[in-house]
C-alpha positions as YAML, in Angstrom:
chain: A
units: angstrom
residues:
- id: 1
  name: UNK
  ca: [-16.27, 5.17, 104.82]
- id: 2
  name: UNK
  ca: [-18.22, 6.09, 107.91]
- id: 3
  name: UNK
  ca: [-16.59, 8.04, 110.76]
- id: 4
  name: UNK
  ca: [-18.11, 9.33, 113.97]
- id: 5
  name: UNK
  ca: [-17.35, 12.73, 115.38]
- id: 6
  name: UNK
  ca: [-19.24, 15.09, 117.69]
- id: 7
  name: UNK
  ca: [-22.24, 12.83, 117.86]
- id: 8
  name: UNK
  ca: [-23.14, 12.67, 114.14]
- id: 9
  name: UNK
  ca: [-22.30, 10.45, 111.24]
- id: 10
  name: UNK
  ca: [-20.54, 12.01, 108.15]
- id: 11
  name: UNK
  ca: [-21.56, 10.63, 104.79]
- id: 12
  name: UNK
  ca: [-19.00, 10.02, 102.18]
- id: 13
  name: UNK
  ca: [-19.51, 11.08, 98.50]
- id: 14
  name: UNK
  ca: [-20.71, 7.59, 97.67]
- id: 15
  name: UNK
  ca: [-23.17, 7.55, 100.51]
- id: 16
  name: UNK
  ca: [-24.56, 10.91, 99.49]
- id: 17
  name: UNK
  ca: [-25.00, 9.77, 95.93]
- id: 18
  name: UNK
  ca: [-26.82, 6.61, 97.16]
- id: 19
  name: UNK
  ca: [-29.18, 8.63, 99.38]
- id: 20
  name: UNK
  ca: [-29.99, 10.95, 96.59]
- id: 21
  name: UNK
  ca: [-30.79, 8.00, 94.44]
- id: 22
  name: UNK
  ca: [-33.14, 6.55, 97.00]
- id: 23
  name: UNK
  ca: [-34.95, 9.86, 97.49]
- id: 24
  name: UNK
  ca: [-35.46, 10.15, 93.77]
- id: 25
  name: UNK
  ca: [-36.84, 6.64, 93.69]
- id: 26
  name: UNK
  ca: [-39.29, 7.34, 96.49]
- id: 27
  name: UNK
  ca: [-40.50, 10.49, 94.82]
- id: 28
  name: UNK
  ca: [-41.07, 8.58, 91.63]
- id: 29
  name: UNK
  ca: [-43.19, 6.12, 93.56]
- id: 30
  name: UNK
  ca: [-45.41, 8.85, 95.01]
- id: 31
  name: UNK
  ca: [-45.95, 10.45, 91.65]
- id: 32
  name: UNK
  ca: [-46.83, 7.11, 90.14]
- id: 33
  name: UNK
  ca: [-49.37, 6.56, 92.92]
- id: 34
  name: UNK
  ca: [-50.98, 9.94, 92.38]
- id: 35
  name: UNK
  ca: [-51.32, 9.40, 88.68]
- id: 36
  name: UNK
  ca: [-52.88, 5.98, 89.15]
- id: 37
  name: UNK
  ca: [-55.74, 7.48, 91.20]
- id: 38
  name: UNK
  ca: [-54.22, 6.93, 94.56]
- id: 39
  name: UNK
  ca: [-55.29, 3.32, 94.60]
- id: 40
  name: UNK
  ca: [-51.92, 2.00, 95.40]
- id: 41
  name: UNK
  ca: [-51.28, 1.52, 99.07]
- id: 42
  name: UNK
  ca: [-48.30, 2.66, 100.93]
- id: 43
  name: UNK
  ca: [-47.06, -0.88, 101.07]
- id: 44
  name: UNK
  ca: [-47.28, -1.16, 97.35]
- id: 45
  name: UNK
  ca: [-45.49, 2.11, 97.08]
- id: 46
  name: UNK
  ca: [-42.75, 0.79, 99.27]
- id: 47
  name: UNK
  ca: [-42.73, -2.40, 97.31]
- id: 48
  name: UNK
  ca: [-41.39, -0.62, 94.16]
- id: 49
  name: UNK
  ca: [-38.06, -2.06, 93.35]
- id: 50
  name: UNK
  ca: [-35.07, 0.27, 93.47]
- id: 51
  name: UNK
  ca: [-33.14, 1.22, 90.34]
- id: 52
  name: UNK
  ca: [-30.92, -1.65, 89.19]
- id: 53
  name: UNK
  ca: [-27.60, 0.17, 89.78]
- id: 54
  name: UNK
  ca: [-25.89, 1.54, 92.80]
- id: 55
  name: UNK
  ca: [-23.62, 4.44, 93.39]
- id: 56
  name: UNK
  ca: [-20.74, 2.07, 93.96]
- id: 57
  name: UNK
  ca: [-21.15, 0.27, 90.66]
- id: 58
  name: UNK
  ca: [-21.65, 3.62, 88.87]
- id: 59
  name: UNK
  ca: [-18.41, 4.93, 90.31]
- id: 60
  name: UNK
  ca: [-16.53, 1.81, 89.24]
- id: 61
  name: UNK
  ca: [-17.90, 2.11, 85.70]
- id: 62
  name: UNK
  ca: [-16.88, 5.73, 85.48]
- id: 63
  name: UNK
  ca: [-13.46, 4.83, 86.79]
- id: 64
  name: UNK
  ca: [-13.02, 2.15, 84.10]
- id: 65
  name: UNK
  ca: [-14.04, 4.57, 81.37]
- id: 66
  name: UNK
  ca: [-11.64, 7.19, 82.67]
- id: 67
  name: UNK
  ca: [-8.85, 4.61, 82.74]
- id: 68
  name: UNK
  ca: [-9.66, 3.62, 79.16]
- id: 69
  name: UNK
  ca: [-9.64, 7.25, 78.01]
- id: 70
  name: UNK
  ca: [-6.36, 7.83, 79.83]
- id: 71
  name: UNK
  ca: [-4.72, 4.79, 78.25]
- id: 72
  name: UNK
  ca: [-5.90, 5.84, 74.78]
- id: 73
  name: UNK
  ca: [-4.64, 9.37, 75.33]
- id: 74
  name: UNK
  ca: [-1.27, 8.05, 76.52]
- id: 75
  name: UNK
  ca: [-0.99, 5.74, 73.50]
- id: 76
  name: UNK
  ca: [-1.87, 8.59, 71.14]
- id: 77
  name: UNK
  ca: [0.67, 10.87, 72.76]
- id: 78
  name: UNK
  ca: [3.30, 8.14, 72.56]
- id: 79
  name: UNK
  ca: [2.56, 7.55, 68.87]
- id: 80
  name: UNK
  ca: [2.68, 11.27, 68.14]
- id: 81
  name: UNK
  ca: [6.00, 11.57, 69.96]
- id: 82
  name: UNK
  ca: [7.41, 8.61, 68.02]
- id: 83
  name: UNK
  ca: [6.21, 10.15, 64.74]
- id: 84
  name: UNK
  ca: [7.87, 13.45, 65.63]
- id: 85
  name: UNK
  ca: [11.15, 11.65, 66.46]
- id: 86
  name: UNK
  ca: [10.96, 9.76, 63.15]
- id: 87
  name: UNK
  ca: [10.18, 12.94, 61.21]
- id: 88
  name: UNK
  ca: [13.04, 14.75, 62.91]
- id: 89
  name: UNK
  ca: [15.44, 11.90, 62.10]
- id: 90
  name: UNK
  ca: [14.34, 11.89, 58.44]
- id: 91
  name: UNK
  ca: [14.70, 15.66, 58.21]
- id: 92
  name: UNK
  ca: [18.19, 15.41, 59.68]
- id: 93
  name: UNK
  ca: [19.15, 12.63, 57.24]
- id: 94
  name: UNK
  ca: [17.78, 14.61, 54.28]
- id: 95
  name: UNK
  ca: [19.67, 17.71, 55.39]
- id: 96
  name: UNK
  ca: [22.90, 15.69, 55.75]
- id: 97
  name: UNK
  ca: [22.45, 14.12, 52.29]
- id: 98
  name: UNK
  ca: [21.82, 17.52, 50.74]
- id: 99
  name: UNK
  ca: [24.88, 18.98, 52.46]
- id: 100
  name: UNK
  ca: [27.03, 16.05, 51.26]
- id: 101
  name: UNK
  ca: [25.77, 16.52, 47.70]
- id: 102
  name: UNK
  ca: [26.48, 20.24, 47.74]
- id: 103
  name: UNK
  ca: [29.96, 19.60, 49.17]
- id: 104
  name: UNK
  ca: [30.67, 17.02, 46.45]
- id: 105
  name: UNK
  ca: [29.48, 19.46, 43.78]
- id: 106
  name: UNK
  ca: [31.77, 22.20, 45.09]
- id: 107
  name: UNK
  ca: [34.68, 19.77, 45.24]
- id: 108
  name: UNK
  ca: [34.05, 18.66, 41.65]
- id: 109
  name: UNK
  ca: [33.83, 22.27, 40.50]
- id: 110
  name: UNK
  ca: [37.24, 23.03, 42.04]
- id: 111
  name: UNK
  ca: [38.97, 20.20, 40.16]
- id: 112
  name: UNK
  ca: [41.24, 21.41, 37.34]
- id: 113
  name: UNK
  ca: [39.95, 20.61, 33.88]
- id: 114
  name: UNK
  ca: [41.92, 18.03, 32.00]
- id: 115
  name: UNK
  ca: [43.28, 19.23, 28.66]
- id: 116
  name: UNK
  ca: [41.47, 17.79, 25.70]
- id: 117
  name: UNK
  ca: [43.26, 14.86, 24.21]
- id: 118
  name: UNK
  ca: [44.98, 15.72, 20.98]
- id: 119
  name: UNK
  ca: [43.32, 14.18, 17.99]
- id: 120
  name: UNK
  ca: [45.29, 11.30, 16.64]
- id: 121
  name: UNK
  ca: [46.40, 11.76, 13.06]
- id: 122
  name: UNK
  ca: [44.54, 9.59, 10.66]
- id: 123
  name: UNK
  ca: [46.39, 6.43, 9.90]
- id: 124
  name: UNK
  ca: [48.02, 6.54, 6.54]
- id: 125
  name: UNK
  ca: [46.88, 3.84, 4.18]
- id: 126
  name: UNK
  ca: [49.42, 1.14, 3.75]
- id: 127
  name: UNK
  ca: [51.57, 1.85, 0.76]
- id: 128
  name: UNK
  ca: [50.94, -0.53, -2.03]
- id: 129
  name: UNK
  ca: [54.02, -2.39, -3.15]
- id: 130
  name: UNK
  ca: [55.46, -0.92, -6.27]
- id: 131
  name: UNK
  ca: [54.31, -2.82, -9.26]
- id: 132
  name: UNK
  ca: [57.02, -4.79, -10.92]
- id: 133
  name: UNK
  ca: [57.97, -3.32, -14.24]
- id: 134
  name: UNK
  ca: [56.51, -5.33, -17.02]
- id: 135
  name: UNK
  ca: [59.00, -7.50, -18.76]
- id: 136
  name: UNK
  ca: [59.96, -5.95, -22.05]
- id: 137
  name: UNK
  ca: [58.27, -7.56, -24.93]
- id: 138
  name: UNK
  ca: [60.49, -10.08, -26.60]
- id: 139
  name: UNK
  ca: [61.98, -8.51, -29.67]
- id: 140
  name: UNK
  ca: [60.93, -10.14, -32.86]
- id: 141
  name: UNK
  ca: [63.46, -10.84, -35.58]
- id: 142
  name: UNK
  ca: [62.89, -11.82, -39.18]
- id: 143
  name: UNK
  ca: [63.80, -15.37, -40.05]
- id: 144
  name: UNK
  ca: [66.33, -14.37, -42.69]
- id: 145
  name: UNK
  ca: [69.93, -13.19, -42.88]
- id: 146
  name: UNK
  ca: [69.04, -9.66, -41.78]
- id: 147
  name: UNK
  ca: [67.11, -10.92, -38.79]
- id: 148
  name: UNK
  ca: [69.85, -13.41, -37.81]
- id: 149
  name: UNK
  ca: [72.57, -10.75, -37.91]
- id: 150
  name: UNK
  ca: [70.51, -8.27, -35.87]
- id: 151
  name: UNK
  ca: [69.61, -10.84, -33.21]
- id: 152
  name: UNK
  ca: [73.24, -11.96, -32.95]
- id: 153
  name: UNK
  ca: [74.39, -8.33, -32.59]
- id: 154
  name: UNK
  ca: [71.98, -7.73, -29.67]
- id: 155
  name: UNK
  ca: [73.37, -10.79, -27.86]
- id: 156
  name: UNK
  ca: [76.99, -9.84, -28.56]
- id: 157
  name: UNK
  ca: [76.54, -6.25, -27.37]
- id: 158
  name: UNK
  ca: [74.77, -7.47, -24.20]
- id: 159
  name: UNK
  ca: [77.87, -9.57, -23.47]
- id: 160
  name: UNK
  ca: [80.28, -6.76, -24.36]
- id: 161
  name: UNK
  ca: [81.59, -8.41, -27.51]
- id: 162
  name: UNK
  ca: [82.42, -5.87, -30.30]
- id: 163
  name: UNK
  ca: [80.93, -6.35, -33.78]
- id: 164
  name: UNK
  ca: [79.03, -4.46, -36.47]
- id: 165
  name: UNK
  ca: [76.33, -5.29, -38.95]
- id: 166
  name: UNK
  ca: [78.52, -4.44, -41.94]
- id: 167
  name: UNK
  ca: [81.49, -6.50, -40.69]
- id: 168
  name: UNK
  ca: [79.32, -9.57, -40.04]
- id: 169
  name: UNK
  ca: [77.43, -9.43, -43.34]
- id: 170
  name: UNK
  ca: [80.61, -8.95, -45.41]
- id: 171
  name: UNK
  ca: [82.25, -12.04, -43.91]
- id: 172
  name: UNK
  ca: [79.03, -14.11, -44.12]
- id: 173
  name: UNK
  ca: [78.70, -13.39, -47.83]
- id: 174
  name: UNK
  ca: [82.38, -14.34, -48.45]
- id: 175
  name: UNK
  ca: [82.26, -17.56, -46.41]
- id: 176
  name: UNK
  ca: [78.80, -18.97, -47.28]
- id: 177
  name: UNK
  ca: [76.92, -16.51, -49.49]
- id: 178
  name: UNK
  ca: [74.31, -16.44, -46.74]
- id: 179
  name: UNK
  ca: [73.51, -20.21, -46.73]
- id: 180
  name: UNK
  ca: [73.16, -21.45, -43.10]
- id: 181
  name: UNK
  ca: [73.64, -25.09, -44.29]
- id: 182
  name: UNK
  ca: [76.91, -24.42, -46.14]
- id: 183
  name: UNK
  ca: [79.78, -26.87, -45.44]
- id: 184
  name: UNK
  ca: [83.43, -27.07, -46.61]
- id: 185
  name: UNK
  ca: [84.43, -30.65, -47.30]
- id: 186
  name: UNK
  ca: [87.67, -30.08, -49.21]
- id: 187
  name: UNK
  ca: [90.01, -27.87, -47.05]
- id: 188
  name: UNK
  ca: [92.48, -29.01, -44.45]
- id: 189
  name: UNK
  ca: [89.83, -28.98, -41.75]
- id: 190
  name: UNK
  ca: [87.70, -31.34, -43.80]
- id: 191
  name: UNK
  ca: [90.74, -33.56, -44.35]
- id: 192
  name: UNK
  ca: [91.21, -33.62, -40.57]
- id: 193
  name: UNK
  ca: [87.56, -34.62, -40.10]
- id: 194
  name: UNK
  ca: [86.31, -31.26, -38.77]
- id: 195
  name: UNK
  ca: [84.84, -29.46, -41.75]
- id: 196
  name: UNK
  ca: [83.79, -25.81, -41.49]
- id: 197
  name: UNK
  ca: [80.01, -25.31, -41.17]
- id: 198
  name: UNK
  ca: [77.32, -22.66, -41.35]
- id: 199
  name: UNK
  ca: [77.14, -18.97, -42.20]
- id: 200
  name: UNK
  ca: [80.64, -18.11, -40.98]
- id: 201
  name: UNK
  ca: [82.24, -21.54, -41.59]
- id: 202
  name: UNK
  ca: [83.29, -22.42, -38.03]
- id: 203
  name: UNK
  ca: [84.48, -25.90, -37.03]
- id: 204
  name: UNK
  ca: [82.87, -27.85, -34.17]
- id: 205
  name: UNK
  ca: [85.75, -27.50, -31.63]
- id: 206
  name: UNK
  ca: [85.92, -23.72, -32.10]
- id: 207
  name: UNK
  ca: [82.13, -23.40, -31.94]
- id: 208
  name: UNK
  ca: [82.02, -25.25, -28.61]
- id: 209
  name: UNK
  ca: [84.96, -23.27, -27.18]
- id: 210
  name: UNK
  ca: [83.44, -19.86, -28.09]
- id: 211
  name: UNK
  ca: [79.77, -20.66, -27.67]
- id: 212
  name: UNK
  ca: [77.83, -17.68, -26.19]
- id: 213
  name: UNK
  ca: [75.34, -18.35, -23.43]
- id: 214
  name: UNK
  ca: [71.74, -17.75, -24.44]
- id: 215
  name: UNK
  ca: [72.16, -19.25, -27.91]
- id: 216
  name: UNK
  ca: [71.61, -22.76, -29.19]
- id: 217
  name: UNK
  ca: [74.31, -25.43, -28.99]
- id: 218
  name: UNK
  ca: [73.44, -26.45, -32.53]
- id: 219
  name: UNK
  ca: [76.24, -25.33, -34.89]
- id: 220
  name: UNK
  ca: [73.75, -25.19, -37.76]
- id: 221
  name: UNK
  ca: [71.61, -22.60, -35.93]
- id: 222
  name: UNK
  ca: [72.34, -19.31, -37.80]
- id: 223
  name: UNK
  ca: [72.26, -17.02, -34.72]
- id: 224
  name: UNK
  ca: [74.41, -19.41, -32.64]
- id: 225
  name: UNK
  ca: [76.85, -19.79, -35.55]
- id: 226
  name: UNK
  ca: [77.26, -16.02, -36.09]
- id: 227
  name: UNK
  ca: [77.57, -15.29, -32.33]
- id: 228
  name: UNK
  ca: [80.23, -17.95, -31.64]
- id: 229
  name: UNK
  ca: [82.22, -16.93, -34.77]
- id: 230
  name: UNK
  ca: [82.18, -13.22, -33.76]
- id: 231
  name: UNK
  ca: [83.24, -14.13, -30.22]
- id: 232
  name: UNK
  ca: [86.20, -16.09, -31.65]
- id: 233
  name: UNK
  ca: [87.13, -13.24, -34.07]
- id: 234
  name: UNK
  ca: [87.00, -10.67, -31.25]
- id: 235
  name: UNK
  ca: [89.37, -12.84, -29.21]
- id: 236
  name: UNK
  ca: [91.82, -13.42, -32.09]
- id: 237
  name: UNK
  ca: [91.51, -10.20, -34.14]
- id: 238
  name: UNK
  ca: [89.76, -7.68, -31.93]
- id: 239
  name: UNK
  ca: [86.47, -7.82, -33.89]
- id: 240
  name: UNK
  ca: [84.84, -9.51, -36.88]
- id: 241
  name: UNK
  ca: [85.19, -6.12, -38.54]
- id: 242
  name: UNK
  ca: [88.95, -6.78, -38.78]
- id: 243
  name: UNK
  ca: [88.53, -10.08, -40.67]
- id: 244
  name: UNK
  ca: [88.76, -9.86, -44.45]
- id: 245
  name: UNK
  ca: [89.71, -13.43, -45.38]
- id: 246
  name: UNK
  ca: [89.72, -16.94, -44.01]
- id: 247
  name: UNK
  ca: [90.30, -16.81, -40.34]
...
């Protein structure tokens, strides 16, 4: 900007820079002329074209570069500030997490310990059911007079009927001489149609009335015949031991 004061014109910074540029250009022209043998005329010297930039354009370029540097510096500062804020926030979060963890650990340490659970007693194996006692082996008896008397005695005693081996055998020998198929077809019973039969000569009605459970219903069966006869004698005489004649 040009301003007048006290009769002279003041040059601005731009104007001074332009004048300096022109002076340098003129000096360059003179030197060039001297080197070339001084053949160039003054007009030619003045005809040298000025440098292709001006002080104004140079100032604008510098201003743009300064603006660019300033913007970059501002962006860098902003980024650095943001990074610091982020780092500070992370540090604060980490510190808070650590404090929470330490507080939880202290709280857990203060909890009373639970007593150890008592060990459960081992379950007892289920008791096996008691084995049923084996059935006693069936007693074997000889298929003869001795065996028949002994088997009959076991049945009678199980039923509570009194009798003895000697009393039974004595009466058997008197009544039938030990023949299980003996029959009386001449006494009063035979006359009445109910002859005495078997080892102890018992009639059918008496046999059926004094039959002992567990024996055959066949009057000719020697064990059934002895057992029913002894049951009748026990009822009438107290025991077959008390019988010494026809009964």
